[in-house]
N, C-alpha and C positions, 0 to 999 in steps of 0.2 A: 469520442464521447466526452472524456474529461480532459479538456485541453490544458488545465493547470497541473495535471499530474505529469511529473517529469520522469524520464527513463532512468531506472535505478541500476542498470547493469553496465559492465564495461563495454565499450570504451566511453560511454556517455557519463559515467559516474565512477570516480576513482575510489571513493569511500562512501559507504551508505550507513547511516546511523539508524537506530531504532526510531528516532524522531522522524527521519525521512520516510521510513516505511509506514509509520502511523499517520503522517500527514497525507500520504497517498491513499491509504485506506479510508481516512476520514472524507477525503474528496470523493472517492468512489461511493461510499455509503450515502453521502449527501445527494449525489447525482441520482443514484438508483431510487432512494426514498422520496426525493423531491423536497426534503426538509433541510434547511441550513441549520436550524436548531429545532429539535423535536419538542413536542409538548411533553409535559411531565409524565403523562401516562405512556408515552412511547420511549422515554429516555433509556430505560434498561435494555430494550430491544435494540435501540440505536447503538448504545455503547457496546453491547455484545457483538453486534455485527462488525463494528470497527475493530474490536480485538481479534475476531476470527479472520477478517481480511488481512490484518497486520500479520497474524501467524502464517496464513497462506502465502503472503508475499515473502516473508522470511524463508519459508520452506522452498519456494520457487527459486529465489536468488541463491540459496545454498546448494541447490542441485543442478542449476543450469551450467552447461559447458559452452563457453563462448570461444569459437575458433579464433586463433590469433591473439587471444588475451591471456595465454598461460593456463594455469590449472583452474579447475572449477572453483567457483566462489563458494 
């Protein structure tokens, strides 16, 4: 779906920053909405979606257990 979103879990990524998670969320929201830059009347909804997807990404990465990669992230 979003080919420019990179995998953010071990062993594909050693460290993942908040910026990495936000960039992935932004790409996802752009793809789903069909807008690279939303119009002013859609900006708040777009920004809220990016924040929620960033939060969900953080939660996912913190709870995943990857076999052979040590403890859960």
